[in-house]
C-alpha positions as CSV (number, residue, x, y, z in Angstrom):
1,X,97.1,-6.9,150.3
2,X,96.8,-3.1,149.9
3,X,94.1,-1.2,151.6
4,X,92.1,-0.4,148.4
5,X,92.2,-4.0,147.2
6,X,91.2,-5.2,150.7
7,X,88.2,-2.8,150.8
8,X,87.0,-4.0,147.4
9,X,87.3,-7.6,148.5
10,X,85.2,-6.9,151.6
11,X,82.6,-5.2,149.5
12,X,82.3,-8.1,147.2
13,X,82.0,-10.6,150.1
14,X,79.5,-8.4,151.8
15,X,77.4,-8.1,148.6
16,X,77.5,-11.8,148.0
17,X,76.3,-12.5,151.6
18,X,73.5,-10.0,151.2
19,X,72.4,-11.6,147.9
20,X,72.5,-15.0,149.5
21,X,70.5,-13.8,152.6
22,X,68.0,-12.2,150.3
23,X,67.6,-15.3,148.3
24,X,66.8,-17.3,151.4
25,X,64.0,-14.9,152.4
26,X,60.6,-16.4,151.8
27,X,58.9,-14.6,148.9
28,X,55.4,-13.2,149.4
29,X,52.7,-15.6,148.2
30,X,49.9,-13.7,146.5
31,X,46.5,-14.9,147.8
32,X,43.8,-14.9,145.2
33,X,40.1,-15.3,145.9
34,X,38.1,-17.0,143.2
35,X,34.3,-16.3,143.3
36,X,32.2,-18.2,140.8
37,X,28.4,-18.7,140.4
38,X,29.1,-22.3,139.1
39,X,30.4,-25.4,140.8
40,X,33.9,-26.6,141.3
41,X,33.7,-29.0,138.4
42,X,33.5,-26.0,136.1
43,X,36.9,-24.7,137.1
44,X,38.4,-22.6,134.3
45,X,41.6,-24.6,133.6
46,X,42.6,-22.3,130.7
47,X,42.7,-19.3,133.0
48,X,44.9,-21.1,135.6
49,X,47.2,-22.4,132.9
50,X,47.6,-18.9,131.5
51,X,48.7,-17.7,135.0
52,X,51.3,-20.5,135.1
53,X,52.6,-19.4,131.7
54,X,53.0,-15.9,133.2
55,X,55.1,-17.3,136.0
56,X,52.5,-17.6,138.8
57,X,53.0,-21.1,140.2
58,X,50.6,-22.4,142.8
59,X,52.4,-23.3,146.0
60,X,55.4,-21.1,145.1
61,X,54.3,-17.5,144.6
62,X,50.5,-17.7,144.4
63,X,47.7,-19.5,146.4
64,X,44.0,-19.6,145.8
65,X,40.8,-19.6,148.0
66,X,37.8,-20.9,146.0
67,X,34.2,-20.0,146.7
68,X,31.6,-21.7,144.4
69,X,27.9,-20.7,144.5
70,X,26.9,-23.9,142.7
71,X,24.3,-22.1,140.7
72,X,22.6,-20.5,143.8
73,X,23.1,-16.8,143.1
74,X,21.8,-15.8,146.5
75,X,24.9,-17.4,148.1
76,X,27.4,-15.0,146.3
77,X,27.2,-12.0,148.7
78,X,28.1,-14.2,151.7
79,X,30.9,-16.0,149.8
80,X,32.3,-12.6,148.7
81,X,32.4,-11.4,152.3
82,X,34.3,-14.6,153.3
83,X,37.0,-13.8,150.8
84,X,37.3,-10.2,152.0
85,X,37.6,-11.4,155.6
86,X,40.5,-13.6,154.4
87,X,42.3,-10.4,153.2
88,X,42.9,-11.8,149.7
89,X,45.1,-9.7,147.5
90,X,42.8,-9.9,144.5
91,X,39.4,-11.5,143.7
92,X,38.8,-13.2,140.4
93,X,35.1,-13.5,139.3
94,X,33.1,-15.1,136.6
95,X,29.6,-13.9,135.9
96,X,27.9,-10.5,136.5
97,X,26.3,-11.6,139.8
98,X,29.7,-12.6,141.1
99,X,31.2,-9.2,140.2
100,X,28.3,-7.4,141.8
101,X,28.7,-9.4,145.0
102,X,32.5,-8.8,145.2
103,X,32.1,-5.1,144.4
104,X,29.6,-4.7,147.2
105,X,31.8,-6.6,149.6
106,X,34.9,-4.4,149.0
107,X,35.9,-1.1,147.3
108,X,39.6,-1.6,147.9
109,X,40.6,-5.2,146.9
110,X,41.2,-5.4,143.1
111,X,38.5,-7.4,141.2
112,X,39.2,-9.1,137.9
113,X,36.3,-10.2,135.7
114,X,37.1,-13.3,133.7
115,X,33.8,-12.6,132.0
116,X,30.8,-10.5,132.9
117,X,27.9,-9.3,130.8
118,X,27.6,-5.6,129.9
119,X,29.9,-4.2,132.5
120,X,29.1,-0.5,131.8
121,X,25.3,-1.0,131.5
122,X,25.3,-3.0,134.7
123,X,27.3,-0.3,136.4
124,X,30.2,-2.6,137.2
125,X,32.6,0.0,135.8
126,X,32.4,3.6,134.9
127,X,33.4,3.0,131.3
128,X,35.4,0.5,129.2
129,X,38.3,3.0,128.7
130,X,38.4,4.2,132.3
131,X,36.8,1.7,134.6
132,X,37.6,3.6,137.8
133,X,37.3,2.0,141.2
134,X,38.6,-1.5,141.8
135,X,37.0,-3.6,139.0
136,X,38.5,-4.4,135.5
137,X,38.8,-7.3,133.2
138,X,36.7,-8.8,130.4
139,X,33.1,-7.8,129.5
140,X,30.6,-9.1,126.9
141,X,27.8,-7.6,124.9
142,X,25.1,-10.3,125.0
143,X,22.4,-8.4,123.1
144,X,24.4,-8.5,119.8
145,X,25.4,-12.1,120.5
146,X,21.8,-13.2,120.9
147,X,20.8,-11.4,117.7
148,X,23.5,-13.3,115.8
149,X,22.3,-16.5,117.4
150,X,18.8,-16.0,116.2
151,X,20.0,-15.4,112.7
152,X,22.0,-18.7,112.9
153,X,18.9,-20.5,114.2
154,X,16.9,-19.2,111.2
155,X,19.5,-20.5,108.8
156,X,19.7,-23.9,110.6
157,X,15.9,-24.4,111.0
158,X,14.2,-22.3,108.2
159,X,11.0,-24.1,108.8
160,X,10.8,-23.1,112.4
161,X,8.6,-19.9,112.7
162,X,7.8,-19.8,116.4
163,X,10.8,-19.6,118.7
164,X,10.6,-19.9,122.5
165,X,13.1,-17.9,124.6
166,X,13.8,-18.9,128.2
167,X,14.9,-15.8,130.1
168,X,14.9,-14.1,133.5
169,X,13.0,-10.8,133.5
170,X,14.7,-9.7,136.8
171,X,18.1,-9.6,135.0
172,X,18.9,-6.4,133.2
173,X,21.3,-8.2,130.8
174,X,18.7,-10.8,129.9
175,X,16.1,-8.1,129.4
176,X,18.3,-6.3,126.9
177,X,19.1,-9.6,125.2
178,X,15.4,-10.6,125.0
179,X,14.5,-7.1,123.5
180,X,17.3,-7.5,120.9
181,X,15.8,-10.9,119.9
182,X,12.3,-9.4,119.7
183,X,13.6,-6.5,117.5
184,X,15.3,-8.7,114.9
185,X,12.7,-11.5,114.8
186,X,10.1,-9.8,112.4
187,X,12.8,-9.3,109.7
188,X,13.4,-13.0,109.9
189,X,9.8,-13.9,109.8
190,X,9.9,-15.3,113.3
191,X,7.4,-15.1,116.2
192,X,9.0,-15.0,119.7
193,X,7.4,-16.8,122.6
194,X,8.5,-15.5,126.0
195,X,9.2,-18.1,128.7
196,X,9.9,-16.2,131.9
197,X,11.7,-17.9,134.8
198,X,13.7,-16.5,137.7
199,X,16.5,-19.1,138.1
200,X,18.0,-17.3,141.1
201,X,15.0,-18.3,143.3
202,X,15.7,-21.7,144.9
203,X,12.1,-22.2,145.8
204,X,11.0,-22.0,142.2
205,X,13.8,-24.4,141.2
206,X,12.7,-27.0,143.8
207,X,8.9,-26.5,143.1
208,X,9.3,-27.8,139.5
209,X,8.1,-24.5,138.1
210,X,10.7,-24.7,135.3
211,X,9.1,-27.8,133.7
212,X,5.7,-26.0,133.7
213,X,7.2,-23.0,131.9
214,X,8.9,-25.2,129.3
215,X,5.7,-27.2,128.6
216,X,4.2,-23.9,127.3
217,X,6.7,-24.1,124.4
218,X,5.4,-27.6,123.4
219,X,1.8,-26.5,123.7
220,X,2.4,-23.5,121.5
221,X,4.3,-25.7,119.0
222,X,7.6,-23.7,119.2
223,X,10.1,-25.0,116.7
224,X,13.2,-24.3,118.9
225,X,14.2,-23.1,122.3
226,X,16.8,-20.3,123.0
227,X,18.5,-20.4,126.3
228,X,20.3,-17.6,128.1
229,X,23.8,-18.6,129.2
230,X,23.8,-18.6,133.0
231,X,20.5,-20.4,133.0
232,X,21.9,-23.1,130.6
233,X,24.8,-23.8,133.0
234,X,22.5,-23.9,136.1
235,X,19.5,-25.7,134.6
236,X,21.3,-27.7,132.0
237,X,20.3,-31.2,133.1
238,X,16.7,-30.3,133.4
239,X,16.7,-28.6,130.0
240,X,18.4,-31.7,128.5
241,X,15.6,-34.0,129.9
242,X,12.9,-31.7,128.4
243,X,14.7,-31.3,125.0
244,X,15.3,-35.1,124.7
245,X,11.7,-36.0,125.6
246,X,10.2,-33.4,123.2
247,X,12.9,-33.5,120.5
248,X,13.3,-29.8,120.9
249,X,16.3,-28.1,119.3
250,X,18.1,-25.9,121.9
251,X,20.2,-22.9,120.9
252,X,22.4,-20.9,123.3
253,X,25.2,-18.3,123.6
254,X,26.9,-20.7,126.0
255,X,28.9,-23.7,124.6
256,X,30.3,-25.1,127.8
257,X,27.4,-27.5,128.4
258,X,26.4,-28.0,124.8
259,X,27.3,-31.7,124.7
260,X,26.4,-32.5,128.3
261,X,23.0,-30.8,128.1
262,X,21.8,-32.0,124.7
263,X,22.1,-28.6,123.0
264,X,22.1,-28.4,119.2
265,X,24.0,-25.2,118.5
266,X,25.9,-22.5,120.4
267,X,27.3,-19.2,119.2
268,X,29.5,-17.7,121.8
269,X,32.4,-15.6,122.7
270,X,35.9,-17.2,122.5
271,X,35.9,-18.1,126.1
272,X,39.4,-19.6,126.1
273,X,40.8,-16.3,124.6
274,X,38.9,-14.3,127.3
275,X,40.3,-16.5,130.1
276,X,43.9,-16.1,128.8
277,X,43.4,-12.3,128.6
278,X,41.8,-12.1,132.0
279,X,44.9,-13.8,133.4
280,X,47.1,-10.9,132.1
281,X,45.0,-8.5,134.3
282,X,45.8,-10.6,137.4
283,X,49.5,-10.6,136.4
284,X,49.6,-6.8,135.9
285,X,47.8,-6.0,139.1
286,X,50.0,-8.4,141.2
287,X,53.0,-6.6,139.7
288,X,51.7,-3.2,140.8
289,X,49.1,-1.9,138.3
290,X,45.9,-0.4,139.5
291,X,42.5,-1.8,138.3
292,X,41.3,1.8,137.6
293,X,44.1,2.3,135.0
294,X,43.5,-1.0,133.1
295,X,40.8,-0.6,130.4
296,X,38.1,-3.2,130.2
297,X,38.3,-5.3,127.1
298,X,35.7,-6.8,124.8
299,X,35.9,-10.3,123.3
300,X,37.9,-10.5,120.0
301,X,37.0,-14.0,119.0
302,X,33.7,-15.8,118.5
303,X,32.9,-19.5,118.2
304,X,30.2,-21.5,116.5
305,X,29.8,-25.0,118.0
306,X,27.4,-27.6,116.6
307,X,26.4,-30.9,118.2
308,X,25.8,-33.4,115.5
309,X,25.0,-36.1,118.1
310,X,22.0,-34.1,119.2
311,X,21.1,-33.3,115.6
312,X,20.9,-37.1,114.8
313,X,18.9,-37.9,117.9
314,X,16.2,-35.3,117.2
315,X,16.2,-35.7,113.4
316,X,17.7,-32.4,112.4
317,X,20.0,-31.9,109.4
318,X,22.4,-29.1,109.7
319,X,22.7,-27.1,106.4
320,X,26.1,-27.4,104.8
321,X,26.6,-23.6,104.7
322,X,26.1,-23.5,108.5
323,X,28.2,-26.6,109.2
324,X,31.1,-25.2,107.1
325,X,31.3,-22.2,109.4
326,X,31.6,-24.2,112.6
327,X,34.7,-23.8,114.8
328,X,33.9,-27.0,116.6
329,X,31.7,-30.0,115.7
330,X,30.7,-32.6,118.3
331,X,30.2,-36.0,116.7
């Protein structure tokens, strides 16, 4: 064998050995912290499937640390700090309060919002186009959504003239939503009854104050109840008991618990689409992108969900023109 050929052969063998040795090296497993204001049973399977579709396989190149607040918002700051102490590579959040807790706990670990209300107004990011800092993802405009919900309520129950709205006055997002509802109500011939309840205070939850607040809607002969989304998820079973007992139509911008919690109609963001899009943020950041360089996105899809089971139980007939527009009908 001539010297040049021998050298080439050695190079090929050496390269093959290097490739083989590299292939045997364990790949870095990305550790993702998941911070959610809900319970483990509400795990967002669409989001995790989207990550798998992007090549992130649990147990191979990605692992998760879950922290669930189970509806107790005051637990979120401590849970966020736990994730930071674990030195996770990225924190995935759902809900404005979860984002705030994570942002307070770290200014360096990337944070991806699967969904969060009014990110700019709540000072979670500097702007949609240039979020800055370590937070990016999906953000919702709840004021416009609640305005549309009230219009759908009026179409569905034209005889209802007094509408009770359950909201938390300590929340900036809920305050904007409530004001938006108040602003559009006169044009629809509606009177708004304010039912204020701070769902983040465990003492008030245990004391049964919620039921007293809801009874005011019955006393004032409200024709329907509008629920703010986080409150619906957290207080759903108690709202369902009240609505069933009083044959009260419940409307919300949250469809997740519509069937479980006796709701009648929900008009909401396309949550599955938002979950899939949020997964692309995680993918980009794990591949080297910076959160500050990834613009925050708004929902592109909206969903109208109607629960005909509830309608039958409380004696409500959904108008054909409303029913025809439904994206999902629960029978």
